[in-house]
MIDREN-181545 format. One record per residue (C-alpha): residue number from 0; residue in one letter; x, z, y. Coordinates in steps of 0.5 Angstrom, whole numbers, m for minus. Example, Ala and Ser with C-alpha at 12.3 -4.5 7.8 and 13.67 -1.06 7.14 Angstrom:
MIDREN-181545
0; A; 25; 16; m9
1; S; 27; 14; m2
This chain:
MIDREN-181545
0; M; 114; m170; 191
1; A; 117; m163; 191
2; T; 110; m160; 188
3; L; 105; m162; 184
4; T; 98; m162; 187
5; E; 92; m160; 183
6; N; 90; m167; 182
7; Q; 97; m169; 180
8; Q; 98; m169; 172
9; V; 105; m169; 169
10; L; 105; m176; 165
11; K; 108; m174; 158
12; G; 114; m178; 156
13; G; 112; m185; 153
14; A; 105; m184; 155
15; F; 106; m190; 160
16; I; 104; m194; 155
17; I; 97; m191; 154
18; Q; 96; m189; 161
19; R; 95; m191; 168
20; S; 100; m189; 173
21; L; 98; m189; 181
22; A; 103; m191; 186
23; E; 102; m185; 190
24; D; 104; m181; 185
25; T; 110; m185; 183
26; Y; 117; m183; 186
27; T; 121; m189; 190
28; P; 127; m190; 194
29; S; 123; m189; 200
30; D; 121; m182; 199
31; I; 128; m180; 200
32; T; 128; m174; 205
33; E; 133; m174; 211
34; E; 137; m168; 208
35; Q; 138; m172; 202
36; A; 140; m178; 206
37; M; 145; m174; 210
38; F; 148; m172; 203
39; R; 148; m179; 201
40; E; 152; m182; 207
41; S; 157; m176; 206
42; C; 158; m179; 198
43; R; 158; m186; 201
44; E; 163; m185; 206
45; F; 168; m181; 201
46; V; 167; m187; 196
47; D; 168; m192; 201
48; K; 174; m189; 205
49; R; 177; m185; 200
50; V; 176; m188; 193
51; L; 175; m196; 194
52; P; 182; m197; 198
53; Q; 185; m194; 192
54; V; 182; m197; 186
55; D; 188; m202; 185
56; A; 193; m196; 185
57; I; 188; m192; 180
58; D; 187; m198; 175
59; N; 195; m198; 175
60; K; 194; m192; 171
61; G; 194; m188; 177
62; Y; 191; m182; 174
63; A; 194; m177; 179
64; I; 190; m180; 184
65; V; 184; m179; 180
66; V; 185; m172; 179
67; G; 186; m171; 187
68; L; 180; m175; 188
69; L; 176; m171; 183
70; E; 178; m164; 187
71; E; 176; m168; 194
72; A; 170; m169; 191
73; G; 169; m162; 188
74; E; 170; m160; 196
75; L; 165; m164; 198
76; G; 160; m161; 193
77; L; 159; m167; 189
78; L; 162; m164; 182
79; G; 157; m158; 183
80; A; 151; m161; 186
81; T; 147; m160; 181
82; L; 150; m153; 178
83; P; 146; m147; 180
84; E; 149; m143; 186
85; A; 150; m137; 182
86; Y; 156; m141; 179
87; G; 159; m145; 185
88; G; 154; m151; 185
89; M; 149; m153; 190
90; G; 143; m153; 186
91; V; 140; m160; 188
92; S; 134; m163; 185
93; I; 134; m169; 180
94; N; 132; m174; 185
95; T; 138; m172; 190
96; E; 142; m173; 183
97; T; 139; m180; 182
98; M; 141; m182; 189
99; L; 148; m179; 189
100; S; 149; m182; 182
101; E; 148; m189; 185
102; E; 153; m188; 190
103; I; 158; m186; 185
104; G; 157; m192; 181
105; K; 160; m196; 186
106; S; 167; m193; 185
107; Y; 169; m197; 178
108; S; 174; m192; 174
109; F; 173; m186; 178
110; G; 166; m186; 177
111; V; 167; m186; 170
112; A; 171; m180; 171
113; V; 166; m176; 175
114; A; 161; m178; 170
115; A; 164; m175; 164
116; H; 166; m169; 168
117; T; 160; m167; 171
118; G; 156; m170; 165
119; I; 158; m169; 158
120; G; 164; m165; 160
121; T; 160; m159; 164
122; L; 153; m159; 162
123; P; 154; m157; 155
124; V; 157; m150; 158
125; L; 151; m150; 163
126; Y; 146; m151; 158
127; F; 148; m148; 151
128; G; 154; m143; 154
129; T; 153; m136; 154
130; E; 153; m132; 161
131; A; 160; m130; 160
132; Q; 162; m137; 158
133; K; 158; m140; 164
134; A; 161; m135; 169
135; K; 168; m136; 167
136; Y; 168; m144; 167
137; L; 163; m147; 171
138; P; 165; m145; 178
139; G; 172; m148; 177
140; M; 168; m154; 174
141; A; 164; m155; 180
142; S; 170; m154; 185
143; G; 174; m159; 181
144; K; 180; m154; 179
145; L; 178; m155; 172
146; K; 177; m162; 169
147; A; 173; m163; 163
148; S; 173; m168; 157
149; Y; 168; m169; 151
150; C; 171; m170; 144
151; L; 165; m172; 140
152; T; 167; m179; 137
153; E; 172; m180; 131
154; P; 175; m186; 128
155; G; 170; m185; 122
156; S; 164; m183; 126
157; G; 161; m186; 132
158; S; 154; m187; 133
159; D; 154; m183; 126
160; A; 156; m177; 130
161; L; 155; m172; 124
162; A; 159; m176; 120
163; A; 165; m172; 124
164; K; 171; m170; 119
165; T; 174; m165; 124
166; R; 174; m158; 121
167; A; 174; m151; 124
168; D; 176; m145; 119
169; L; 176; m138; 121
170; N; 183; m135; 121
171; A; 184; m128; 116
172; E; 183; m124; 122
173; G; 177; m127; 124
174; T; 179; m128; 131
175; H; 180; m135; 132
176; Y; 178; m142; 129
177; L; 183; m146; 127
178; L; 181; m154; 129
179; N; 184; m159; 125
180; G; 182; m167; 126
181; Q; 182; m173; 131
182; K; 178; m175; 136
183; M; 178; m182; 140
184; W; 176; m185; 146
185; I; 176; m179; 150
186; T; 175; m180; 157
187; N; 179; m175; 162
188; S; 183; m173; 156
189; G; 190; m174; 160
190; F; 189; m169; 165
191; A; 183; m165; 162
192; D; 184; m157; 163
193; L; 178; m156; 158
194; F; 175; m160; 152
195; I; 168; m159; 149
196; V; 170; m161; 142
197; F; 165; m162; 136
198; A; 168; m159; 129
199; K; 165; m157; 122
200; I; 166; m150; 121
201; D; 168; m149; 113
202; G; 167; m157; 113
203; D; 159; m157; 114
204; K; 157; m153; 120
205; F; 157; m158; 126
206; T; 159; m154; 132
207; G; 161; m154; 139
208; F; 167; m151; 142
209; I; 170; m150; 149
210; V; 177; m151; 148
211; D; 183; m150; 153
212; G; 187; m156; 154
213; G; 193; m152; 154
214; T; 192; m149; 147
215; P; 198; m150; 142
216; G; 196; m155; 137
217; I; 193; m160; 141
218; T; 197; m167; 142
219; L; 195; m173; 146
220; G; 196; m180; 144
221; A; 198; m186; 148
222; E; 193; m188; 154
223; E; 189; m194; 151
224; D; 190; m201; 154
225; K; 183; m202; 155
226; M; 179; m209; 157
227; G; 176; m205; 163
228; I; 176; m198; 167
229; K; 183; m198; 166
230; G; 184; m193; 171
231; S; 180; m188; 167
232; S; 184; m184; 162
233; T; 182; m185; 155
234; R; 187; m182; 149
235; Q; 186; m180; 142
236; V; 186; m172; 142
237; F; 189; m169; 135
238; F; 188; m162; 133
239; E; 193; m159; 128
240; N; 191; m151; 127
241; A; 189; m151; 134
242; A; 187; m143; 135
243; V; 180; m143; 139
244; P; 178; m136; 140
245; V; 171; m134; 137
246; E; 168; m132; 143
247; N; 169; m140; 145
248; V; 164; m142; 140
249; L; 159; m146; 144
250; G; 151; m145; 142
251; E; 149; m143; 135
252; I; 154; m144; 129
253; G; 151; m151; 125
254; Q; 147; m153; 131
255; G; 152; m157; 135
256; H; 148; m163; 134
257; K; 143; m160; 139
258; I; 148; m160; 144
259; A; 151; m167; 143
260; F; 144; m170; 143
261; N; 141; m167; 148
262; V; 146; m168; 154
263; L; 146; m175; 152
264; N; 139; m176; 155
265; I; 141; m174; 162
266; G; 148; m178; 161
267; R; 143; m184; 159
268; Y; 139; m183; 165
269; K; 145; m182; 170
270; L; 148; m188; 167
271; C; 142; m193; 169
272; A; 143; m190; 176
273; M; 150; m191; 177
274; V; 150; m198; 174
275; T; 144; m199; 179
276; G; 149; m198; 185
277; G; 155; m202; 182
278; S; 150; m208; 181
279; K; 148; m207; 189
280; A; 155; m207; 190
281; A; 157; m213; 186
282; C; 151; m217; 189
283; T; 153; m216; 196
284; A; 160; m218; 194
285; A; 157; m225; 191
286; V; 152; m226; 197
287; R; 158; m225; 202
288; Y; 162; m230; 199
289; A; 157; m235; 198
290; N; 156; m234; 206
291; E; 163; m235; 207
292; R; 165; m241; 202
293; Y; 164; m248; 204
294; Q; 163; m254; 200
295; F; 161; m261; 202
296; G; 161; m258; 209
297; V; 156; m252; 208
298; P; 156; m245; 205
299; I; 154; m245; 198
300; A; 149; m240; 200
301; S; 145; m246; 202
302; F; 145; m249; 195
303; G; 139; m248; 191
304; A; 143; m246; 184
305; I; 146; m241; 188
306; R; 140; m238; 192
307; H; 137; m238; 185
308; K; 142; m233; 182
309; M; 142; m229; 188
310; A; 135; m228; 188
311; E; 135; m227; 181
312; M; 140; m221; 182
313; A; 136; m218; 187
314; C; 129; m218; 183
315; R; 133; m215; 177
316; I; 136; m210; 181
317; Y; 130; m208; 185
318; A; 126; m207; 178
319; A; 132; m203; 175
320; E; 132; m198; 181
321; S; 124; m198; 181
322; A; 124; m195; 174
323; T; 130; m191; 175
324; Y; 127; m187; 181
325; R; 120; m187; 178
326; T; 123; m183; 172
327; S; 127; m179; 177
328; G; 120; m177; 180
329; L; 117; m176; 173
330; I; 123; m171; 171
331; H; 123; m168; 177
332; Q; 115; m166; 176
333; M; 116; m163; 170
334; I; 122; m159; 172
335; T; 117; m156; 178
336; A; 112; m155; 173
337; L; 116; m151; 168
338; E; 120; m147; 174
339; E; 113; m145; 176
340; T; 112; m142; 169
341; G; 119; m138; 171
342; K; 124; m142; 167
343; P; 130; m143; 171
344; R; 131; m150; 174
345; Y; 137; m152; 169
346; L; 134; m150; 163
347; A; 127; m154; 166
348; K; 132; m160; 167
349; L; 134; m160; 160
350; E; 127; m159; 157
351; A; 124; m165; 162
352; A; 130; m169; 160
353; E; 128; m168; 153
354; E; 121; m170; 154
355; Y; 123; m176; 157
356; S; 128; m178; 152
357; I; 124; m185; 151
358; E; 125; m187; 158
359; C; 132; m185; 159
360; A; 134; m189; 153
361; M; 130; m195; 155
362; L; 133; m194; 162
363; K; 140; m194; 159
364; V; 139; m201; 156
365; F; 136; m204; 162
366; G; 141; m202; 167
367; S; 147; m203; 163
368; E; 144; m210; 162
369; V; 142; m212; 169
370; L; 149; m210; 171
371; D; 152; m215; 166
372; Y; 148; m220; 169
373; V; 149; m219; 176
374; V; 157; m218; 175
375; D; 157; m225; 171
376; E; 153; m229; 176
377; A; 157; m226; 181
378; V; 164; m229; 178
379; Q; 160; m235; 177
380; I; 158; m235; 185
381; Y; 166; m234; 186
382; G; 168; m240; 182
383; G; 175; m240; 180
384; M; 176; m234; 185
385; G; 172; m230; 181
386; F; 177; m231; 175
387; S; 182; m228; 179
388; E; 184; m221; 180
389; E; 184; m222; 187
390; S; 177; m222; 187
391; P; 173; m215; 187
392; V; 168; m218; 182
393; A; 173; m219; 177
394; R; 174; m212; 176
395; A; 167; m211; 176
396; Y; 166; m216; 171
397; R; 171; m212; 166
398; D; 169; m205; 168
399; A; 161; m207; 167
400; R; 162; m208; 159
401; I; 163; m201; 157
402; N; 156; m199; 159
403; R; 153; m202; 154
404; I; 157; m198; 149
405; F; 157; m191; 153
406; E; 152; m186; 151
407; G; 150; m189; 145
408; T; 150; m197; 144
409; N; 144; m201; 147
410; E; 142; m202; 140
411; I; 142; m195; 138
412; N; 138; m194; 144
413; R; 133; m199; 143
414; L; 132; m196; 136
415; L; 131; m189; 139
416; S; 126; m191; 144
417; V; 121; m194; 139
418; G; 123; m189; 134
419; M; 122; m183; 138
420; L; 115; m186; 141
421; L; 113; m187; 133
422; K; 115; m180; 132
423; K; 111; m177; 138
424; A; 105; m181; 135
425; M; 106; m178; 128
426; K; 106; m171; 131
427; G; 99; m172; 135
428; Q; 103; m172; 142
429; L; 101; m179; 144
430; N; 94; m182; 141
431; L; 98; m189; 140
432; L; 93; m190; 134
433; G; 87; m190; 138
434; A; 90; m194; 143
435; A; 92; m199; 138
436; T; 85; m199; 135
437; A; 82; m200; 141
438; V; 86; m206; 143
439; Q; 84; m209; 136
440; Q; 77; m208; 137
441; E; 78; m211; 144
442; L; 81; m218; 141
443; M; 74; m219; 137
444; G; 70; m219; 144
445; M; 70; m224; 150
446; P; 76; m223; 155
447; D; 75; m220; 162
448; M; 74; m226; 166
449; S; 73; m222; 173
450; S; 78; m223; 178
451; P; 82; m217; 180
452; E; 82; m214; 187
453; G; 88; m212; 192
454; V; 94; m215; 194
455; L; 97; m214; 187
456; G; 91; m214; 183
457; L; 93; m219; 178
458; E; 100; m216; 177
459; K; 97; m209; 175
460; R; 92; m213; 170
461; T; 99; m217; 168
462; V; 102; m210; 166
463; E; 95; m207; 163
464; H; 95; m213; 158
465; A; 102; m213; 157
466; K; 101; m206; 154
467; K; 96; m208; 150
468; A; 101; m213; 147
469; V; 105; m208; 145
470; L; 100; m203; 142
471; M; 97; m209; 138
472; V; 104; m211; 135
473; A; 107; m204; 134
474; G; 100; m202; 131
475; A; 100; m208; 126
476; A; 107; m207; 124
477; A; 106; m199; 123
478; Q; 100; m201; 119
479; T; 104; m206; 115
480; F; 111; m202; 114
481; M; 108; m195; 114
482; A; 114; m190; 114
483; K; 119; m196; 113
484; L; 118; m199; 119
485; E; 124; m196; 122
486; K; 128; m199; 117
487; E; 126; m206; 120
488; Q; 131; m206; 125
489; E; 130; m213; 128
490; I; 122; m212; 129
491; M; 124; m205; 132
492; M; 129; m208; 137
493; N; 123; m213; 139
494; L; 118; m208; 140
495; A; 124; m204; 144
496; D; 124; m210; 148
497; M; 117; m211; 149
498; L; 116; m203; 151
499; M; 122; m203; 156
500; E; 120; m209; 160
501; V; 113; m206; 160
502; F; 116; m200; 163
503; V; 120; m203; 168
504; C; 114; m208; 170
505; E; 109; m202; 171
506; S; 115; m198; 175
507; T; 116; m205; 180
508; V; 109; m206; 181
509; L; 108; m198; 183
510; R; 114; m198; 188
511; T; 111; m204; 191
512; E; 104; m202; 192
513; K; 106; m195; 195
514; L; 110; m199; 200
515; I; 104; m204; 202
516; Q; 100; m197; 202
517; A; 105; m194; 207
518; K; 107; m201; 211
519; G; 102; m206; 210
520; E; 102; m213; 206
521; A; 106; m217; 212
522; A; 112; m212; 212
523; C; 113; m212; 204
524; S; 113; m220; 203
525; D; 120; m220; 200
526; Q; 118; m214; 195
527; I; 112; m217; 193
528; D; 116; m224; 192
529; M; 121; m220; 187
530; T; 115; m216; 184
531; R; 112; m223; 182
532; V; 118; m226; 180
533; Y; 120; m221; 176
534; L; 113; m220; 172
535; E; 113; m228; 171
536; E; 119; m228; 167
537; A; 118; m221; 164
538; S; 112; m223; 161
539; Y; 115; m229; 158
540; R; 120; m225; 155
541; I; 115; m220; 152
542; H; 111; m226; 149
543; Q; 118; m228; 146
544; A; 119; m221; 143
545; G; 112; m220; 141
546; K; 112; m227; 137
547; S; 119; m226; 134
548; A; 116; m219; 131
549; I; 109; m222; 129
550; C; 113; m228; 125
551; G; 117; m222; 122
552; F; 111; m219; 118
553; A; 105; m223; 119
554; E; 102; m229; 115
555; G; 96; m233; 114
556; D; 90; m231; 118
557; M; 93; m225; 121
558; L; 99; m229; 123
559; R; 94; m234; 127
560; M; 90; m228; 130
561; M; 96; m224; 132
562; L; 99; m230; 136
563; L; 93; m232; 139
564; G; 92; m224; 141
565; L; 99; m224; 144
566; K; 98; m231; 148
567; R; 92; m228; 151
568; Y; 95; m221; 153
569; T; 102; m224; 156
570; K; 98; m230; 160
571; T; 100; m230; 167
572; E; 97; m234; 173
573; P; 101; m240; 175
574; Y; 106; m238; 181
575; N; 111; m242; 185
576; T; 118; m237; 183
577; I; 122; m243; 186
578; A; 119; m242; 193
579; A; 119; m234; 192
580; R; 126; m234; 190
581; R; 128; m238; 196
582; R; 125; m233; 201
583; I; 129; m228; 197
584; A; 135; m231; 198
585; D; 134; m233; 205
586; R; 133; m225; 206
587; L; 139; m224; 203
588; T; 144; m229; 206
589; E; 141; m227; 213
590; A; 143; m219; 211
591; N; 149; m221; 208
592; Q; 148; m216; 203
593; Y; 143; m213; 198
594; C; 138; m211; 203
595; Y; 132; m207; 199
């Protein structure tokens, strides 16, 4: 998928809800090239041999170890993989970045340090810095000689970032801005060589700054005693007349929100790739323990209740990975198209990530909640041993929880995904109104009783019907509340859950269909099982979310008609999920790991 063919269209962000996608146009993990696989193996070896043996020491506030490992990662090219070669990077594609992020996601606290440095620490300079700023800082950030941190959150401003109170006032000579204020929950702050800081010039112009870590007037609070990611340095950062040269203003004065919000799109996307890697590791640990742990004379992996848990882990991970790599491919396609117009890759990536901000927000939510499910069930499979710090899943359980808060809470991201979709519709970028109207008209006619063709014919129809369910509920809610819909957060959250499940379901079907095209039905029996199990459960969740939303605004005949329509569009054919999960569990226990 390096280039677009004449017949291949770049799907717009959010357009999946009104357009059909083709399996052959969908990027999947099977499309990784030999060169990418070699790079992945190098990253995997680094994590397995250098990071994981030291995780206990890292969690015991071994920040010096983290610093050393960051420098090693820089030498391997992992920190500068996505940066342009002109600034000491390797200029790899977003697809390669996705694969590497998944591997780094298995490294617990160290992965947090890498993500903060390469993401919110480095990208603001790359995307919004002057040429002089990029030349000065990016090579050191790529090599690991400079470690970066990102200072946005304050005691009184979390999700509402623009409520920040940190000030920046120009000195009398006009040479420096004097920063005064307080930042909190700052990752990498204990060893950072530079900070990306947001402050309000004259108290009102929200602006970004590149601040040298050794600047007089900067002091750090004590390391936070956190629930998880204990090996990640997290401190408060205080600024007291910290003098920052005027040439270190990042981007335009008063436009700091563009920096803060745009870099989060990539951050949200990469977080899903990382937690997918973490989910696979936790699933593998659970499967191996289930094979080793004997009760009543047999391994607990033979018990139906345990097999159900292992299979459900695999189904959710497979779905999350499918949606992640599909989005990677979409972003890559748009980057390629923009590059062909003469735009530099790194700027094309910024624009492409903004285009798919809806998908990025949904992935952040979905991936983090899949990881939470997997680590929770992993602890349950371990039983009492899972509650002991001697087990690997205890750390995984604690570390996972932050991901639903990182990069914007899952509640904020749910609201954003629907809010951004509605705004695209209002701007005429997506014809949601036309699609919703068509669904309303269809409901007045007879349902299609024909049987779909193909191995996944029923599943593809299930996805198309689920899209209609979303359009029906969203269209009616929009007509009811108009511009005030965004204030109805409970209904917005229901719509977000429906939207997210549809995207994940379709991504899963497309991936499996592509596998069948390449390998044949017989070779893909496990993937077919996982796809069908996931769609069966997702259809139920879509129905429940839709029902909750409808009951929140409809009454009388409208309520009855909409509930009938929802039932029609979320109905599935009977399927033996118990037998399917048993087959999936058999494969996992045989492989002794997550093997898909």
